[in-house]
VOVODO-482519 format. One record per residue: x, y, z of N, C-alpha, C in turn. Coordinates in nm, 2 decimals, always signed. Layout:
BEGIN
+--------+--------+--------+--------+--------+--------+--------+--------+--------+
:   n.px :   n.py :   n.pz :  ca.px :  ca.py :  ca.pz :   c.px :   c.py :   c.pz :
+--------+--------+--------+--------+--------+--------+--------+--------+--------+
:      X :      Y :      Z :      X :      Y :      Z :      X :      Y :      Z :
...
+--------+--------+--------+--------+--------+--------+--------+--------+--------+
END
This chain:
BEGIN
+--------+--------+--------+--------+--------+--------+--------+--------+--------+
:   n.px :   n.py :   n.pz :  ca.px :  ca.py :  ca.pz :   c.px :   c.py :   c.pz :
+--------+--------+--------+--------+--------+--------+--------+--------+--------+
:  +0.89 :  -0.32 :  +5.98 :  +1.07 :  -0.32 :  +5.82 :  +1.02 :  -0.42 :  +5.71 :
:  +0.94 :  -0.52 :  +5.73 :  +0.93 :  -0.58 :  +5.66 :  +0.80 :  -0.58 :  +5.57 :
:  +0.73 :  -0.52 :  +5.63 :  +0.58 :  -0.49 :  +5.53 :  +0.66 :  -0.31 :  +5.43 :
:  +0.74 :  -0.28 :  +5.46 :  +0.77 :  -0.16 :  +5.39 :  +0.87 :  -0.18 :  +5.27 :
:  +0.96 :  -0.31 :  +5.25 :  +1.02 :  -0.35 :  +5.15 :  +0.95 :  -0.46 :  +5.10 :
:  +0.82 :  -0.54 :  +5.15 :  +0.73 :  -0.56 :  +5.02 :  +0.68 :  -0.46 :  +4.96 :
:  +0.62 :  -0.36 :  +4.99 :  +0.55 :  -0.25 :  +4.96 :  +0.65 :  -0.20 :  +4.87 :
:  +0.79 :  -0.14 :  +4.91 :  +0.84 :  -0.13 :  +4.83 :  +0.88 :  -0.21 :  +4.62 :
:  +0.87 :  -0.31 :  +4.69 :  +0.96 :  -0.41 :  +4.56 :  +0.82 :  -0.43 :  +4.52 :
:  +0.67 :  -0.43 :  +4.58 :  +0.53 :  -0.43 :  +4.52 :  +0.54 :  -0.33 :  +4.41 :
:  +0.59 :  -0.23 :  +4.43 :  +0.55 :  -0.10 :  +4.35 :  +0.63 :  -0.09 :  +4.26 :
:  +0.78 :  -0.11 :  +4.29 :  +0.87 :  -0.14 :  +4.17 :  +0.84 :  -0.24 :  +4.07 :
:  +0.76 :  -0.35 :  +4.11 :  +0.68 :  -0.43 :  +3.95 :  +0.59 :  -0.34 :  +3.90 :
:  +0.52 :  -0.29 :  +3.99 :  +0.42 :  -0.25 :  +3.92 :  +0.44 :  -0.09 :  +3.79 :
:  +0.57 :  -0.03 :  +3.85 :  +0.63 :  +0.05 :  +3.79 :  +0.71 :  +0.02 :  +3.62 :
:  +0.74 :  -0.12 :  +3.67 :  +0.84 :  -0.20 :  +3.55 :  +0.73 :  -0.24 :  +3.45 :
:  +0.60 :  -0.34 :  +3.49 :  +0.50 :  -0.35 :  +3.40 :  +0.46 :  -0.24 :  +3.36 :
:  +0.40 :  -0.08 :  +3.40 :  +0.35 :  -0.01 :  +3.33 :  +0.49 :  +0.03 :  +3.22 :
:  +0.56 :  +0.05 :  +3.28 :  +0.70 :  +0.09 :  +3.16 :  +0.70 :  -0.01 :  +3.06 :
:  +0.70 :  -0.12 :  +3.07 :  +0.69 :  -0.19 :  +2.96 :  +0.54 :  -0.23 :  +2.86 :
:  +0.46 :  -0.17 :  +2.97 :  +0.31 :  -0.20 :  +2.91 :  +0.32 :  -0.05 :  +2.76 :
:  +0.38 :  +0.06 :  +2.80 :  +0.40 :  +0.22 :  +2.72 :  +0.49 :  +0.16 :  +2.61 :
:  +0.61 :  +0.09 :  +2.64 :  +0.69 :  +0.08 :  +2.54 :  +0.61 :  +0.00 :  +2.45 :
:  +0.58 :  -0.16 :  +2.46 :  +0.52 :  -0.21 :  +2.40 :  +0.41 :  -0.15 :  +2.27 :
:  +0.31 :  -0.06 :  +2.31 :  +0.20 :  +0.02 :  +2.30 :  +0.29 :  +0.10 :  +2.21 :
:  +0.39 :  +0.19 :  +2.23 :  +0.44 :  +0.25 :  +2.14 :  +0.56 :  +0.17 :  +2.03 :
:  +0.57 :  +0.02 :  +2.05 :  +0.64 :  -0.02 :  +1.93 :  +0.51 :  -0.07 :  +1.82 :
:  +0.40 :  -0.15 :  +1.87 :  +0.32 :  -0.10 :  +1.78 :  +0.28 :  -0.03 :  +1.71 :
:  +0.24 :  +0.15 :  +1.77 :  +0.22 :  +0.25 :  +1.68 :  +0.32 :  +0.26 :  +1.60 :
:  +0.44 :  +0.26 :  +1.63 :  +0.53 :  +0.29 :  +1.55 :  +0.54 :  +0.17 :  +1.42 :
:  +0.53 :  +0.01 :  +1.44 :  +0.52 :  -0.05 :  +1.32 :  +0.39 :  -0.04 :  +1.23 :
:  +0.27 :  +0.03 :  +1.28 :  +0.18 :  +0.10 :  +1.20 :  +0.18 :  +0.20 :  +1.08 :
:  +0.29 :  +0.27 :  +1.19 :  +0.34 :  +0.42 :  +1.08 :  +0.43 :  +0.37 :  +1.00 :
:  +0.51 :  +0.28 :  +1.00 :  +0.62 :  +0.22 :  +0.96 :  +0.54 :  +0.13 :  +0.78 :
:  +0.47 :  +0.07 :  +0.84 :  +0.34 :  -0.04 :  +0.70 :  +0.31 :  +0.09 :  +0.64 :
:  +0.26 :  +0.18 :  +0.69 :  +0.18 :  +0.30 :  +0.60 :  +0.32 :  +0.37 :  +0.47 :
:  +0.48 :  +0.39 :  +0.57 :  +0.49 :  +0.48 :  +0.54 :  +0.57 :  +0.37 :  +0.37 :
:  +0.58 :  +0.24 :  +0.45 :  +0.65 :  +0.13 :  +0.32 :  +0.58 :  +0.10 :  +0.21 :
:  +0.45 :  +0.12 :  +0.24 :  +0.31 :  +0.08 :  +0.15 :  +0.34 :  +0.27 :  +0.03 :
:  +0.34 :  +0.37 :  +0.07 :  +0.33 :  +0.50 :  +0.00 :  +0.49 :  +0.46 :  -0.06 :
:  +0.64 :  +0.41 :  -0.04 :  +0.72 :  +0.46 :  -0.06 :  +0.70 :  +0.34 :  -0.15 :
:  +0.67 :  +0.23 :  -0.17 :  +0.68 :  +0.11 :  -0.29 :  +0.61 :  +0.16 :  -0.40 :
:  +0.48 :  +0.27 :  -0.37 :  +0.39 :  +0.35 :  -0.47 :  +0.49 :  +0.42 :  -0.55 :
:  +0.54 :  +0.51 :  -0.43 :  +0.60 :  +0.65 :  -0.50 :  +0.78 :  +0.56 :  -0.60 :
:  +0.79 :  +0.46 :  -0.58 :  +0.92 :  +0.42 :  -0.63 :  +0.88 :  +0.32 :  -0.76 :
:  +0.77 :  +0.32 :  -0.78 :  +0.67 :  +0.22 :  -0.89 :  +0.67 :  +0.31 :  -1.04 :
:  +0.62 :  +0.45 :  -0.95 :  +0.56 :  +0.55 :  -1.05 :  +0.70 :  +0.57 :  -1.11 :
:  +0.82 :  +0.65 :  -0.98 :  +0.96 :  +0.74 :  -1.02 :  +1.01 :  +0.65 :  -1.14 :
:  +0.99 :  +0.47 :  -1.13 :  +1.09 :  +0.39 :  -1.24 :  +1.00 :  +0.39 :  -1.37 :
:  +0.86 :  +0.41 :  -1.37 :  +0.85 :  +0.45 :  -1.49 :  +0.81 :  +0.53 :  -1.53 :
:  +0.82 :  +0.62 :  -1.49 :  +0.83 :  +0.80 :  -1.57 :  +0.98 :  +0.78 :  -1.58 :
:  +1.04 :  +0.77 :  -1.49 :  +1.23 :  +0.78 :  -1.52 :  +1.25 :  +0.67 :  -1.66 :
:  +1.21 :  +0.61 :  -1.68 :  +1.22 :  +0.49 :  -1.81 :  +1.19 :  +0.62 :  -1.91 :
:  +1.06 :  +0.64 :  -1.90 :  +0.96 :  +0.73 :  -2.06 :  +1.04 :  +0.84 :  -2.03 :
:  +1.08 :  +0.88 :  -1.93 :  +1.18 :  +1.05 :  -1.94 :  +1.28 :  +1.07 :  -1.98 :
:  +1.36 :  +0.97 :  -2.05 :  +1.50 :  +0.94 :  -2.11 :  +1.53 :  +0.98 :  -2.20 :
:  +1.42 :  +1.01 :  -2.32 :  +1.41 :  +1.11 :  -2.43 :  +1.40 :  +1.26 :  -2.39 :
:  +1.51 :  +1.30 :  -2.37 :  +1.59 :  +1.44 :  -2.34 :  +1.68 :  +1.44 :  -2.41 :
:  +1.73 :  +1.57 :  -2.52 :  +1.81 :  +1.57 :  -2.59 :  +1.97 :  +1.64 :  -2.50 :
:  +2.10 :  +1.55 :  -2.48 :  +2.19 :  +1.57 :  -2.43 :  +2.31 :  +1.69 :  -2.55 :
:  +2.32 :  +1.75 :  -2.47 :  +2.42 :  +1.82 :  -2.52 :  +2.49 :  +1.81 :  -2.64 :
:  +2.54 :  +1.84 :  -2.70 :  +2.64 :  +1.78 :  -2.78 :  +2.54 :  +1.69 :  -2.89 :
:  +2.47 :  +1.60 :  -2.88 :  +2.44 :  +1.52 :  -2.95 :  +2.32 :  +1.58 :  -3.12 :
:  +2.30 :  +1.50 :  -3.18 :  +2.26 :  +1.53 :  -3.29 :  +2.14 :  +1.47 :  -3.34 :
:  +2.14 :  +1.42 :  -3.24 :  +1.97 :  +1.34 :  -3.23 :  +1.89 :  +1.36 :  -3.21 :
:  +1.72 :  +1.37 :  -3.27 :  +1.65 :  +1.45 :  -3.23 :  +1.53 :  +1.41 :  -3.10 :
:  +1.51 :  +1.53 :  -3.07 :  +1.40 :  +1.50 :  -2.94 :  +1.35 :  +1.35 :  -2.95 :
:  +1.34 :  +1.24 :  -2.87 :  +1.19 :  +1.12 :  -2.86 :  +1.23 :  +1.08 :  -3.00 :
:  +1.35 :  +1.05 :  -3.00 :  +1.41 :  +0.95 :  -3.13 :  +1.32 :  +0.81 :  -3.06 :
:  +1.24 :  +0.76 :  -3.00 :  +1.20 :  +0.64 :  -2.96 :  +1.28 :  +0.52 :  -2.93 :
:  +1.34 :  +0.51 :  -2.88 :  +1.44 :  +0.43 :  -2.81 :  +1.52 :  +0.51 :  -2.66 :
:  +1.55 :  +0.43 :  -2.57 :  +1.62 :  +0.49 :  -2.49 :  +1.79 :  +0.50 :  -2.49 :
:  +1.83 :  +0.62 :  -2.45 :  +1.97 :  +0.67 :  -2.43 :  +2.03 :  +0.56 :  -2.30 :
:  +2.08 :  +0.46 :  -2.30 :  +2.16 :  +0.34 :  -2.23 :  +2.35 :  +0.41 :  -2.20 :
+--------+--------+--------+--------+--------+--------+--------+--------+--------+
END
């Protein structure tokens, strides 16, 4: 009876260790993916800010100023 309980406890520890290892590997993969996504988001945010700033010279309805007057409308 004592050997069976020791064997059960050993298997329980083994399963716990395997599960923790699996979760660590999954977390490391997620970190790698998040680094890539964050890098692309930063690149896209910069280009969006630049094109958004220079894209503000569209005519507004009711405005009598010509298109592309040379200064942004804030």
